[in-house]
Backbone bond lengths (Angstrom), bond angles and torsions (degrees), N, CA, C in turn:
res aa  C-N    CA-C-N  psi(-1)  N-CA   C-N-CA  omega(-1)  CA-C   N-CA-C  phi
1 M - - - 1.458 - - 1.530 108.97 -
2 A 1.328 116.97 147.90 1.459 122.16 -177.23 1.530 111.38 -69.64
3 Q 1.326 114.25 143.30 1.467 120.95 175.55 1.517 108.65 -107.81
4 A 1.314 115.25 144.33 1.465 120.86 179.60 1.530 109.93 -66.54
5 Q 1.317 115.50 138.10 1.456 121.02 178.28 1.527 110.17 -136.97
6 K 1.328 114.40 165.66 1.462 120.11 178.23 1.522 108.76 -55.30
7 G 1.336 115.87 134.22 1.463 121.85 -178.62 1.509 113.95 96.78
8 D 1.351 117.25 -15.81 1.464 120.32 178.45 1.523 110.95 -75.72
9 K 1.346 114.69 141.83 1.467 120.11 169.97 1.519 105.96 -88.26
10 V 1.338 116.02 125.38 1.466 120.38 -175.36 1.520 110.61 -129.98
11 R 1.330 114.27 163.33 1.462 121.98 172.62 1.514 106.66 -124.11
12 V 1.338 116.36 129.58 1.461 121.56 -179.38 1.523 110.21 -132.64
13 H 1.313 114.95 152.79 1.454 120.94 165.10 1.522 105.35 -105.06
14 Y 1.315 116.71 145.60 1.461 120.28 -178.49 1.517 110.06 -147.62
15 T 1.329 114.41 156.94 1.458 121.64 169.69 1.515 106.26 -135.08
16 G 1.326 116.07 127.47 1.460 121.83 179.14 1.513 110.38 -105.74
17 T 1.342 115.89 130.65 1.463 120.70 179.62 1.526 110.42 -127.24
18 L 1.323 114.44 158.84 1.460 122.17 174.78 1.523 108.55 -96.28
19 D 1.327 116.76 173.37 1.467 121.23 -178.40 1.524 113.06 -58.47
20 D 1.338 117.49 -27.77 1.461 119.86 179.93 1.537 112.50 -83.35
21 G 1.344 116.14 2.45 1.456 120.84 178.49 1.517 114.78 90.78
22 S 1.328 117.27 -7.36 1.463 119.20 -179.05 1.535 110.36 -72.52
23 V 1.328 115.42 142.42 1.460 122.26 179.85 1.524 108.85 -86.42
24 F 1.340 116.56 126.58 1.465 119.69 177.47 1.519 112.05 -103.18
25 D 1.335 117.38 -18.15 1.459 119.81 178.36 1.526 108.88 -165.71
26 S 1.321 116.20 150.55 1.454 120.91 177.36 1.523 109.41 -159.09
27 S 1.314 114.79 143.98 1.466 119.23 174.56 1.520 110.37 -91.08
28 E 1.315 117.07 -4.74 1.460 120.52 -175.06 1.518 111.69 -103.51
29 G 1.308 114.96 59.52 1.455 120.32 176.12 1.511 109.09 -118.37
30 F 1.300 114.77 -158.37 1.453 120.31 177.17 1.515 109.06 -123.35
31 V 1.315 115.11 145.20 1.460 122.90 179.72 1.510 107.68 -114.88
32 E 1.312 116.37 135.32 1.467 119.74 175.02 1.512 109.06 -99.19
33 E 1.313 115.02 132.34 1.459 120.92 173.92 1.508 106.89 -104.01
34 C 1.310 114.75 112.54 1.456 119.95 -177.12 1.526 110.21 -115.77
35 G 1.280 115.24 147.31 1.453 120.67 175.87 1.519 110.79 -84.40
36 D 1.304 116.08 178.32 1.466 121.92 -179.95 1.522 112.35 -62.33
37 E 1.334 116.78 -24.58 1.461 120.70 -177.41 1.523 112.42 -89.94
38 C 1.323 118.70 9.51 1.463 122.48 -175.00 1.528 110.76 -56.29
39 E 1.336 114.87 134.50 1.462 120.69 -179.73 1.523 111.73 -111.05
40 G 1.337 117.28 18.30 1.462 120.12 177.17 1.513 112.46 90.72
41 E 1.336 115.13 -156.53 1.462 122.06 -174.58 1.533 111.82 -51.36
42 G 1.321 115.07 135.10 1.460 120.17 179.44 1.515 113.77 76.91
43 C 1.313 117.18 16.93 1.461 121.32 -174.69 1.528 113.26 -77.31
44 G 1.334 116.43 -14.19 1.457 119.22 -179.28 1.516 113.18 88.79
45 C 1.310 117.28 11.19 1.456 120.29 178.53 1.530 110.03 -68.33
46 V 1.326 116.31 163.68 1.462 122.69 -176.74 1.526 109.75 -83.24
47 S 1.332 116.07 130.70 1.458 121.96 177.16 1.523 107.99 -114.99
48 H 1.346 116.93 133.71 1.461 120.35 179.67 1.523 109.63 -144.08
49 P 1.335 116.85 159.57 1.465 119.19 179.06 1.525 110.61 -59.51
50 S 1.328 116.51 144.88 1.458 119.88 178.47 1.523 109.77 -72.03
51 D 1.305 115.17 156.53 1.461 121.24 -179.98 1.525 110.13 -76.71
52 P 1.349 116.76 152.32 1.462 119.50 174.35 1.533 110.45 -65.45
53 L 1.312 115.33 159.82 1.460 122.56 175.94 1.525 108.11 -77.09
54 E 1.322 116.50 132.13 1.459 121.32 -178.88 1.525 108.75 -114.75
55 F 1.340 117.11 131.69 1.459 121.11 178.85 1.528 110.02 -159.17
56 V 1.336 116.02 166.59 1.460 122.20 176.03 1.527 107.40 -102.02
57 I 1.331 116.60 122.54 1.467 121.39 -178.72 1.527 109.73 -62.18
58 G 1.321 115.94 126.65 1.455 121.55 177.33 1.513 114.58 91.09
59 Q 1.320 117.61 -3.32 1.466 120.71 -179.19 1.521 111.45 -77.19
60 G 1.337 117.08 -19.16 1.461 120.47 176.25 1.512 113.92 87.36
61 S 1.309 118.16 17.85 1.463 119.68 179.71 1.528 111.78 -82.40
62 L 1.335 117.14 -15.29 1.461 122.24 179.52 1.524 109.29 -124.84
63 I 1.328 116.30 177.51 1.459 120.92 174.82 1.532 107.35 -57.07
64 P 1.330 118.99 125.59 1.466 120.72 -176.45 1.533 114.71 -51.54
65 K 1.326 118.40 -42.14 1.471 120.66 -179.13 1.533 111.27 -66.22
66 F 1.327 117.36 -29.34 1.475 121.15 174.91 1.523 108.73 -65.14
67 E 1.346 116.48 -50.01 1.461 121.07 -179.73 1.528 110.51 -60.30
68 E 1.333 117.31 -44.44 1.469 121.73 -178.67 1.527 111.97 -61.93
69 A 1.332 117.45 -32.49 1.467 121.35 -177.65 1.520 112.15 -65.05
70 V 1.324 117.34 -22.33 1.467 121.64 -178.03 1.534 111.44 -81.84
71 I 1.332 116.34 -23.11 1.470 120.59 -178.31 1.533 109.46 -60.71
72 G 1.327 115.48 130.00 1.462 121.57 178.67 1.516 114.16 93.77
73 L 1.338 117.55 -11.38 1.467 119.65 178.42 1.522 110.51 -77.51
74 E 1.319 115.63 148.85 1.456 122.65 171.28 1.522 107.34 -103.61
75 P 1.340 118.10 152.36 1.464 119.21 177.68 1.523 111.13 -50.83
76 G 1.334 115.23 133.66 1.457 121.98 -177.96 1.517 113.51 95.72
77 Q 1.339 117.74 -17.93 1.460 120.64 179.07 1.524 110.88 -83.77
78 S 1.343 114.34 153.49 1.463 121.71 179.41 1.513 109.80 -124.87
79 V 1.321 115.16 158.79 1.451 122.19 175.41 1.523 108.22 -146.11
80 Q 1.315 115.72 147.70 1.461 119.97 173.12 1.527 106.92 -111.76
81 V 1.326 116.35 132.68 1.455 120.79 -179.37 1.527 109.18 -133.40
82 K 1.335 115.25 133.24 1.463 120.49 174.91 1.517 107.03 -102.56
83 I 1.319 115.85 128.08 1.458 121.43 -177.06 1.523 108.24 -116.85
84 A 1.325 115.81 119.57 1.458 121.56 179.43 1.527 109.97 -64.70
85 A 1.315 116.13 151.13 1.471 122.06 -179.00 1.527 111.94 -50.62
86 D 1.333 117.14 -42.16 1.466 120.62 -178.54 1.528 112.35 -62.69
87 D 1.339 117.35 -27.04 1.460 121.78 179.78 1.524 112.16 -96.75
88 A 1.332 117.04 -0.35 1.464 121.46 -179.93 1.533 108.61 -108.61
89 Y 1.327 116.35 -96.97 1.467 120.13 -178.21 1.521 112.61 -108.55
90 G 1.333 117.45 11.14 1.454 121.51 177.24 1.519 111.87 78.23
91 Q 1.316 114.46 179.30 1.461 121.35 178.61 1.527 109.62 -82.97
92 R 1.322 115.23 156.65 1.469 119.38 174.62 1.524 108.79 -64.54
93 A 1.301 116.29 141.03 1.465 121.73 179.64 1.522 108.56 -120.31
94 E 1.317 116.00 116.50 1.467 120.02 -179.06 1.526 112.38 -61.22
95 E 1.326 117.49 -26.12 1.471 119.73 178.33 1.531 112.12 -69.67
96 M 1.336 116.97 -8.41 1.463 121.47 176.73 1.536 111.34 -91.45
97 V 1.334 116.22 4.93 1.461 122.20 178.07 1.526 107.43 -110.82
98 A 1.317 116.51 129.92 1.468 120.64 -178.94 1.522 110.22 -137.22
99 T 1.310 114.98 143.86 1.460 120.89 174.18 1.522 107.05 -109.19
100 I 1.324 114.76 125.21 1.461 120.54 -178.31 1.525 109.50 -119.41
101 E 1.310 115.55 165.23 1.458 120.48 176.00 1.528 108.65 -70.08
102 R 1.305 115.45 138.59 1.468 120.15 -179.20 1.530 110.92 -58.59
103 S 1.310 117.19 -29.47 1.468 121.60 -179.84 1.531 112.13 -65.37
104 E 1.343 118.14 -15.13 1.466 121.32 178.51 1.530 112.02 -80.91
105 I 1.328 116.89 -11.11 1.466 121.86 177.12 1.527 107.40 -86.25
106 P 1.335 118.08 134.02 1.475 119.46 179.13 1.531 111.30 -53.31
107 A 1.297 116.60 140.82 1.470 123.03 -175.07 1.531 113.02 -58.00
108 E 1.340 116.87 -30.66 1.468 119.16 -177.60 1.536 112.87 -77.22
109 I 1.331 117.80 -5.73 1.466 122.00 178.66 1.519 109.94 -102.68
110 T 1.333 116.08 127.50 1.462 121.14 173.58 1.529 106.59 -100.77
111 P 1.337 117.28 102.01 1.469 119.58 -174.60 1.526 112.40 -67.50
112 E 1.344 115.43 137.23 1.460 122.56 177.76 1.519 108.73 -138.83
113 P 1.336 118.53 143.08 1.466 120.53 177.01 1.528 110.46 -56.11
114 G 1.351 115.50 136.75 1.460 121.84 -179.15 1.519 113.04 94.04
115 Q 1.326 116.80 -15.58 1.461 121.21 -179.62 1.528 109.67 -70.21
116 R 1.327 116.00 137.14 1.466 121.42 177.47 1.522 108.76 -100.34
117 M 1.314 114.28 143.17 1.453 119.45 175.83 1.521 108.85 -153.23
118 E 1.295 116.24 175.10 1.452 121.38 179.87 1.514 108.45 -122.42
119 V 1.329 116.10 130.58 1.456 120.39 174.03 1.524 107.29 -108.79
120 V 1.312 116.39 154.15 1.454 120.89 179.70 1.529 107.65 -109.71
121 L 1.330 115.22 122.90 1.462 120.80 -179.78 1.526 110.16 -72.22
122 Q 1.325 116.46 168.18 1.461 120.92 -177.58 1.529 112.48 -58.50
123 D 1.340 117.07 -30.07 1.467 119.73 -179.63 1.537 112.44 -85.35
124 G 1.352 116.56 4.53 1.453 121.37 178.26 1.517 114.57 92.09
125 T 1.329 117.69 -2.32 1.466 121.64 -179.34 1.523 110.51 -74.65
126 P 1.348 118.34 127.76 1.469 120.14 176.06 1.530 109.72 -76.66
127 L 1.328 116.52 142.57 1.462 122.05 -178.51 1.521 108.99 -134.39
128 P 1.346 117.22 116.12 1.470 118.89 177.70 1.528 110.08 -72.31
129 V 1.322 116.13 138.09 1.465 122.08 179.73 1.524 109.39 -137.58
130 V 1.340 114.75 161.91 1.456 121.81 173.96 1.515 107.01 -120.43
131 I 1.323 116.45 134.79 1.462 120.45 175.22 1.522 107.29 -76.75
132 T 1.335 115.88 122.55 1.473 119.84 -178.23 1.521 112.66 -110.55
133 G 1.321 117.46 -10.89 1.452 119.94 179.02 1.514 111.52 -160.90
134 V 1.330 115.99 145.20 1.458 121.49 179.74 1.522 108.45 -139.58
135 T 1.337 116.08 130.19 1.462 121.24 171.25 1.520 107.09 -122.06
136 D 1.329 117.17 -176.24 1.464 120.09 177.65 1.520 112.05 -63.63
137 T 1.343 116.72 -26.65 1.470 119.64 -173.87 1.526 114.60 -118.72
138 T 1.350 118.59 -15.66 1.463 120.25 -175.40 1.529 112.40 -133.81
139 V 1.336 113.97 161.58 1.468 122.35 174.49 1.532 106.44 -133.96
140 T 1.329 116.51 130.27 1.458 120.90 178.40 1.522 108.75 -100.35
141 L 1.342 115.28 127.82 1.457 123.15 -177.67 1.522 109.65 -114.48
142 D 1.323 117.64 137.71 1.461 122.62 179.14 1.526 108.38 -120.92
143 A 1.337 116.40 118.48 1.467 121.64 -179.49 1.526 112.29 -97.85
144 N 1.334 117.70 4.08 1.461 119.74 175.05 1.526 109.67 -65.37
145 H 1.321 117.07 148.20 1.457 120.21 173.43 1.529 106.92 -62.76
146 P 1.326 119.37 140.54 1.469 120.76 -178.54 1.536 113.98 -56.70
147 L 1.334 118.21 -23.69 1.466 121.00 -179.93 1.531 112.74 -101.00
148 A 1.337 117.23 7.91 1.471 120.30 177.64 1.525 109.61 -61.37
149 G 1.332 115.38 138.59 1.454 121.48 178.27 1.511 114.32 83.97
150 L 1.331 117.72 0.78 1.463 121.08 -176.90 1.526 111.07 -114.01
151 D 1.347 115.54 138.55 1.454 120.70 171.21 1.522 107.63 -78.20
152 L 1.323 116.53 140.60 1.461 121.94 -175.92 1.524 110.52 -119.65
153 T 1.318 116.50 139.85 1.458 121.58 174.87 1.523 107.72 -117.94
154 F 1.329 115.39 131.20 1.460 120.89 178.89 1.517 109.93 -120.19
155 E 1.319 115.67 133.89 1.457 122.87 167.18 1.524 103.94 -100.55
156 I 1.337 116.28 117.13 1.464 121.39 -173.65 1.525 109.45 -120.65
157 K 1.327 116.35 129.61 1.459 121.33 176.25 1.520 108.77 -119.19
158 L 1.324 116.81 123.02 1.453 120.86 177.09 1.516 109.08 -75.75
159 V 1.317 116.88 116.40 1.454 122.52 -179.85 1.522 110.16 -83.57
160 E 1.340 116.51 -49.32 1.461 119.45 179.21 1.513 111.63 -162.48
161 I 1.323 114.49 156.52 1.461 122.67 171.92 1.518 105.28 -104.48
162 L 1.323 117.32 123.30 1.474 121.14 -175.90 1.513 112.10 -89.40
């Protein structure tokens, strides 16, 4: 049977966990397909298994160690790989945290901790941030990736080589 190699387009299912065992992401969930008239929970919409993740090994669209873990697998085989923070999203950087005046937030937005938004840098580059603190006069924004500073473990199953 064929083994996955660099340059192959593959489909995998995966589950990512943190050191405490909590799941931060998985391709093996369910997706609801709802129509325009959807009324939320219990609406009768169609639920089906989510599709596997599709990527080209070595193209760099995913964490490199994730892509490398698939090399040598045959369809149906699984592997578990632990990826250190430095090889995943890097360490948290305090310089990626900024406190700004609340007046710099558009008036139509009511900032709340945990809220995600996008700021535009002076050069026009969009930057996703999370609001981590709010006072009467300031808002603290964190541009670190939510998984920065964390070691990640992935259970990866090769579904098929395309």
